N, C-alpha and C positions, 0 to 999 in steps of 0.2 A: 816777880812777874814772869821771869824766864821759866821758873819751876812750874808755875800755873799753866803757861803755854805748852810746856813739854808734856804735862799731865793730860791736858785737853787733847793734844796731838796723839798721844798714846791711846787714849780712849777712843778717838775717832778711828784709828787704824784697827783697833780691836773690834769695834762695832762693824767696821767695813768687812772684815774677813769673816765675822760671824754670820753676817747676812748672806755671804756667798753659800753657806751651807743649807739655806732654807729654800725650798722650791717655791718660786713665786710666779713662774711662767704659766700661761694658760696652755691648754692642749693644742696640738697641731691644728693649724687652720684648715688643712685639707680634710674634706669630709668624704667618707666613702659613699659612693652612690648605691642606692638600693638595687639589689639584683633584679634584672628584668625577668618577668615571667611571661610565658606564652601559653595560651589555652589551646588544647588540641581541637582541631575541627571535628564536628560530629560525623560519625561514619554514615555513609548513604544507606538508605533502607535496603536496597538490593545489593547487599554485600556478599562477596563470595564466601563459600563455606569456611575457608581458613584465611584469616587475614594475614597478610605478609608481616613478618616481624619488623618492628621499627628499625630503621637503619641506625647503627651506632654512630654517635657523634665522633668526629675525629679527635683523637687525644691531643690536648694542648701541648705544644712543645715547651719544655722548661726554658726559662730565661737563661741566657748564656751566663756562665759563671765568670765574674770579673777576674781577669788575669793580669799579672804584671808584665809590662813590656820593658825589656832592658834598655832599649834605645830611648824611650820616653823618660824612663827613670833617670838615666844618665844625664839627659838634657835638663831635667828639672833639678837635679842635684847641682848642676853647673849654674843654672839660673838663680837658684837660692843663694849661692855664694856671691854671684854678681850683685844681686839686690842688697845683700848684707853689706857688701863693699861700698855701696852708695852712701850709707850712713857713716860707717867707720871703715876707712877714713874720709870718704867722699865729702859728705856734708860738713864734717868737722873741719876739714881743710878749706873748703869753699867759704864757709862762714868765718873760720878763724883768720883767714887772710884779710877779710874785709873790715874787721874791727880794729880799734886802736891797740897798740902794743900792750898796754896795761890790762887789757881784757881778753887777750888771746887764749890764755889757759882756761879761763872760766868758760869761754865759748866752746872750745873743743871738749871740755869736761862735760858740758851739757849733752853733747851727742853721745859720748861714751857711756855716761850714766843712764841715759834714756835707753840705750841698747840693752844694758843689763836689766833695767827695771821692767821694760815691756816684755822681755823674754820670759820673765817669771810670771807677770800678770797674764800673759797669753796662755801659759800653761795652766794657771789657776782657774781663770774664768773667761779670758778674752776669746779663745777659740770656740768655747761652748756657746757663748753669747752671740758670736758672729755666725757660726755654721751649725749650731744645734738646730733641731727641727723647729721648736718653738711655735711662733705664730707669724703673722705678716709683719710684725714690727720688731721682734727681738727673738733671739734663739732661746734655748733653755739651758738647764744645768746638767743635761745628760752626759756631757763630756767634761764636767768639772774635774780639775786636776788631771785632765786627759783620761778620765775614766772611759773604758771601752776601746781605747786606742791600743790594740794589741800588736805584737811583733809582726803578725801577718795580715793586719787590717789593710784593705785596699781602697784607694780613692782614685777615680778615673782609671788609669792604667799604671799606677805607681803605688808604692806603700803609702798609707795614710800619713805616716810619720814625715814623709817627704813633702806631701801637700801641706800639712799644717805648718811645717817649718818654712816653706815658701811663703805662705800667708803671714807668718809671724814677721818676716822681714818687711812687709808692707805696713804692718801695725807699728813697727819700730820707726820707720822713716817718717811717718806722718807727723807725730808730735815733734820730731827733731827738726822738721821744716818750719813748723809754725813758731817755734821758740826764737827763730831768727828775727821775728818782728819786734821782740822786746830785748834784743841784745843790749848789753852794757848797763842794765839797770834792774834786773829782776833778781830777787834773792834765790840762792840755790835751794834752800829748804822749801820755799814756796813753789819753785819749779817742780820739785819732786812730787809734792802733794797734788798740785794741779794736773800734771801729766798723768799721774796714777788714776785719778778720778776721771779725767777727760777721756782716757783711752777706753774705759769701760762704759761710760755714760754717753759719749758722743761717737767715738770711732766704731765701737762694736755694733751699735744699732744701725748706723748707716751702711757699714759693711754687710750686715744681714739684709737690709732693705734691697741692696743691689745684687749681691752675689750669693746670699745664703738662703734664697727662696722667699725673700720679703716682697713687699707690695710694689716697689719700684721696678724690680726685675720682672715680676709677673706682669706688670703693666706694659712692659716692652721698652723701658728706658735702657739705652745702650751705654755701657761703660766697659770697654774691653779690659783695661788694665789699671784703672784708678783715677780717671779724670775727676769724677765726682767723689769717690770714696777717699782718695788721698789728697788731691790738689785743691779742689774747691773747699773741701773740708778744712785742710790745714791753712789755706789762705784766708778764709773768712774768720776762722778762729784766731789767726795771727792779727788780723785787723782789729778785732774786738779787744784782744789783749793789749795791743798798742794804744787803743783809745782809753782803756781802763787804767793802765799804768801811767799814761801821760808821756810827754816828750823827755828825751834825754837832757841833762844839764848841758847847756851850750848849743842845743839844736837851733839852727836858724840864726845864731849870733856869732858863732865861731866855727872854723873848719873842723870837720870830723873825718879826716881822710883814712882810707884803709892803710894798714901798716905794712902789708906784704902781699902784693897781688900775685906774686909767683905761687904762693900757697893756694890762692884762689884758683889760678889756672890749673894747677895740679888737681885740686878738688873737683873743678868743673870737668876735667878730662876723665877722672874716675867716675863721675856721675854719668857722663856720656856713654862710656863703655858699659857701666853697670846697667844702664837703661835697656840694653838689649836683653838682659835677663828679665827686667821689669816688664817689657812689652812682649817680646818674643816668647818669654817663659809663660806668659798668660794664655798662650795657646794650649798649655798643659799637654803638649805632645811634640815630638820631634818630627814635624812634617811640613807641608806646604804653607800652612797657616803661620807657623813660627818663622819660616823664611820670609814671607811677605811682610809680616809685622816688623822684622828686623830691617828690611829694605826701606819701608816707609818711615820708620823711626830715623834712620840716617838722613833721608831726604829732608824731612821736616826740620830736624835740628840744624842742618847746614843752611837751609833757606832762611830760618829765623835769625841765625847768627849774622848772615849777610844783610838781612833787612834792617836789623838793629844797627849794625855798623854803618850802613849807608845813610840811614835817616839821621843818626847822630852826627855823622860827617857833614851832612848837609846843613844841619841846624847849629852845630857847635864848632864847625871848622876843622875838627880832628876826630878820627876814629879812636876810641879808647879800648884798652885791653878789658877793662871791667865791662864795657858795653858789649863786646862781641861774645864774651863768655856768658853774660846774662841773657843775651839773645838766643844763644844755642840752648840754654836750659829752658827758656820760654818755649822754644819749638818742641823740645822733648816733652814738656808738660802738655802742650796742646795736642800732640799726636797720641798721647796715652789713651784717651777713651776711644779713639778712632782706629788704632793700629790694626785691629782685626777685621775692619769693615771697609776700608777705603783702598783705592788704587794709588800708584805713585803720583799721578797728576793731582789727585785730591790732597795727598800729603804735601806736595809742593805748595799748593794754595794755602792750606792750613798753616804751614810754617811761615810763609810770608805775612799772612794776616796776624799771626801770633807775635812775630817779631815787632811789627809796627804797634800793635795794640798794647803789648806789655811795655814797650818803650814809653808810650804815652802814660800808662798806668804807673810806672815807676818814677816818672819825672813830673810831667804837667799835672796829672790828677792828684798826686800826693802833695805837691806844692800848693795847688789850688785849694784843696780841702784842709791842709794844715796838719795832717796827722804824721806821726813819726814811726813809720814802718821801717825799722832800722836797716834790715837787710833785704827788704822788698819781698817778704813772704807773700803778701797779698798782691803786690804789683806783678809778680811773676807767676806764682802758683795759683792764686785766686783768679786773677784775670785770665791767665793762660788756660786754666782749667775750664773756666766758663766759655771762652772762645772755642776750645777744643770740643767740649760737650755739645754745644749748639751746632758746630760745623760737622760733627759726626752725623747728625740728622740730615745734613745737606748732602754730604758726599758719600754716604754709605751706598755700596753697590752689591747687588745680589751675587754676582760672580766672585766677589772677594770676601764673602763672609756670610752670605745667606740673608742679608738684611737690605731692605730697599729704602733709600733716602729721597730727599727732594729732587736730586738730580735725575732720578729715574721715575719721578712722578708721585712720590709718597710724601706729600707735605705734612701729613699727620705725624711723621717721625720727628720733625722739628718741634712740633708742639709737645710731644712726649719728652723731648730733651729739655725744653724750657721748663716743663713740669718738674723733672728731676732736679734741675738746677735750683729752681725756686724752693722746693721742699728742703733741699740740703742747706741752702743759705739760711733759711728761717730757723730751722732746728739748731744748726750749729751755732748761729749767732746768739740765740736765746740761752741755750744750755751752757755755752762757754761763758757768757756774761754772769750767769748765776754761780757757776763754779768759782770763777775768779773773785766774785764778791764775798763768797763764803770763806775762801782761803784768806782773803784780805782781812776779814773780821777776826780770824783765828790767829794768824801769825804775821800778817802784813805781806804785801807783794814786793815792795820796792826797798832797795837799800837806801840809807840816808844820803843826802846830797854830798856831804863831805866824803863819805865812803865811795860814792860814785866818782868824785873827782880824783880820789886816790887810786882807784882802779880795783876791779873785782878780783883780779888774780891774787893780790896781796890780802885784801879784806876778807874774801870768802874762802880762799884756799891756802893762804900763807906761802905762796910761791910767786916767783916772777921770772919772766924771760929776759935774759941778759943780752 
């Protein structure tokens, strides 16, 4: 049986990479407008003997040649390092400290393996599907295996290699976040296959819709740094995965406490610092936009951390370490789509609302509906992303990013944000469900109950933490 599964798996991988070589994308959706023609007016009958020669049309100035700005490039190189640090070791430690001791190595292994896996898939096809010209729904294969990305290729005011590397780090952290929803019970082999397919079938199209010239961005949906592309996407996918895999053994009947919150505090701190690359880096320039994005990120994170702490203190009698770090991350999530469009007061309100909303989502809502979102991927990233995306439409100010929100009289922007949220939720939920079911039919998603009780560190990796 194992040989049969291995053969099937090998054939699937082979078929998958073969399909990457076939052009399936439709031509670019932008259509060239027909050149306008103007008929010359007839000359009057009493024309002078010699007609004046027609005036020459002024020569069109050539478009400025893109050039590399060393300051922008230096900032984007730094931002790329910061965002990569968010996954390894940020997410690895944040999640690793929250699981039980018998599963800590399996948890940090997931983040590290995803970093390696998505790096290669981004080179092979992810970048092309996300940022290739394509059509309104998906990129094309023009940049397959980074074809056309030369030593001197330029994107914005930096080498294209820097831009694609910056975007790669976003593609890496998104599946690393969603896997937290199924901690303690998913097979490592199933995780590898699921993440591989999901990154190309779910992440890449949504990234293209918003940032790559797709229909959501063209419609005017605002997402400065990934509230929709990263957080709603990963949170909803995590919720679907948690529902498909089912609850952990012992969930609701025995305590499942985190084994080392010090690791989680270190991880949350690295996430906080790295988020400045995430949000301020999305300005793609070292300028006023990056500076303001950094400021509002700090304000929202602090406000949400305090909001979570005080509401937990009020309802449970004590403020917890896990609570304040979860709140800070919730604020970082919520400000992500808004970081380039809101002022500091808007960021403060977004942070406070996110702290309260995500607290409810990670506690009351989860318990009321009975799902086992192990590390609150949906409670923090899904709900925080939705809150942030909608409030971006409320608090966007023209003086802080050129976009007008409800606060300045544009109620239509809120409707656009709701549209973007709705489309993302529906597509992510359906596609994630299908991928999970296919993987389950091939190799199974979950470890056996006895293996789960023994611990994934020993069962899946043959190692333990002493």
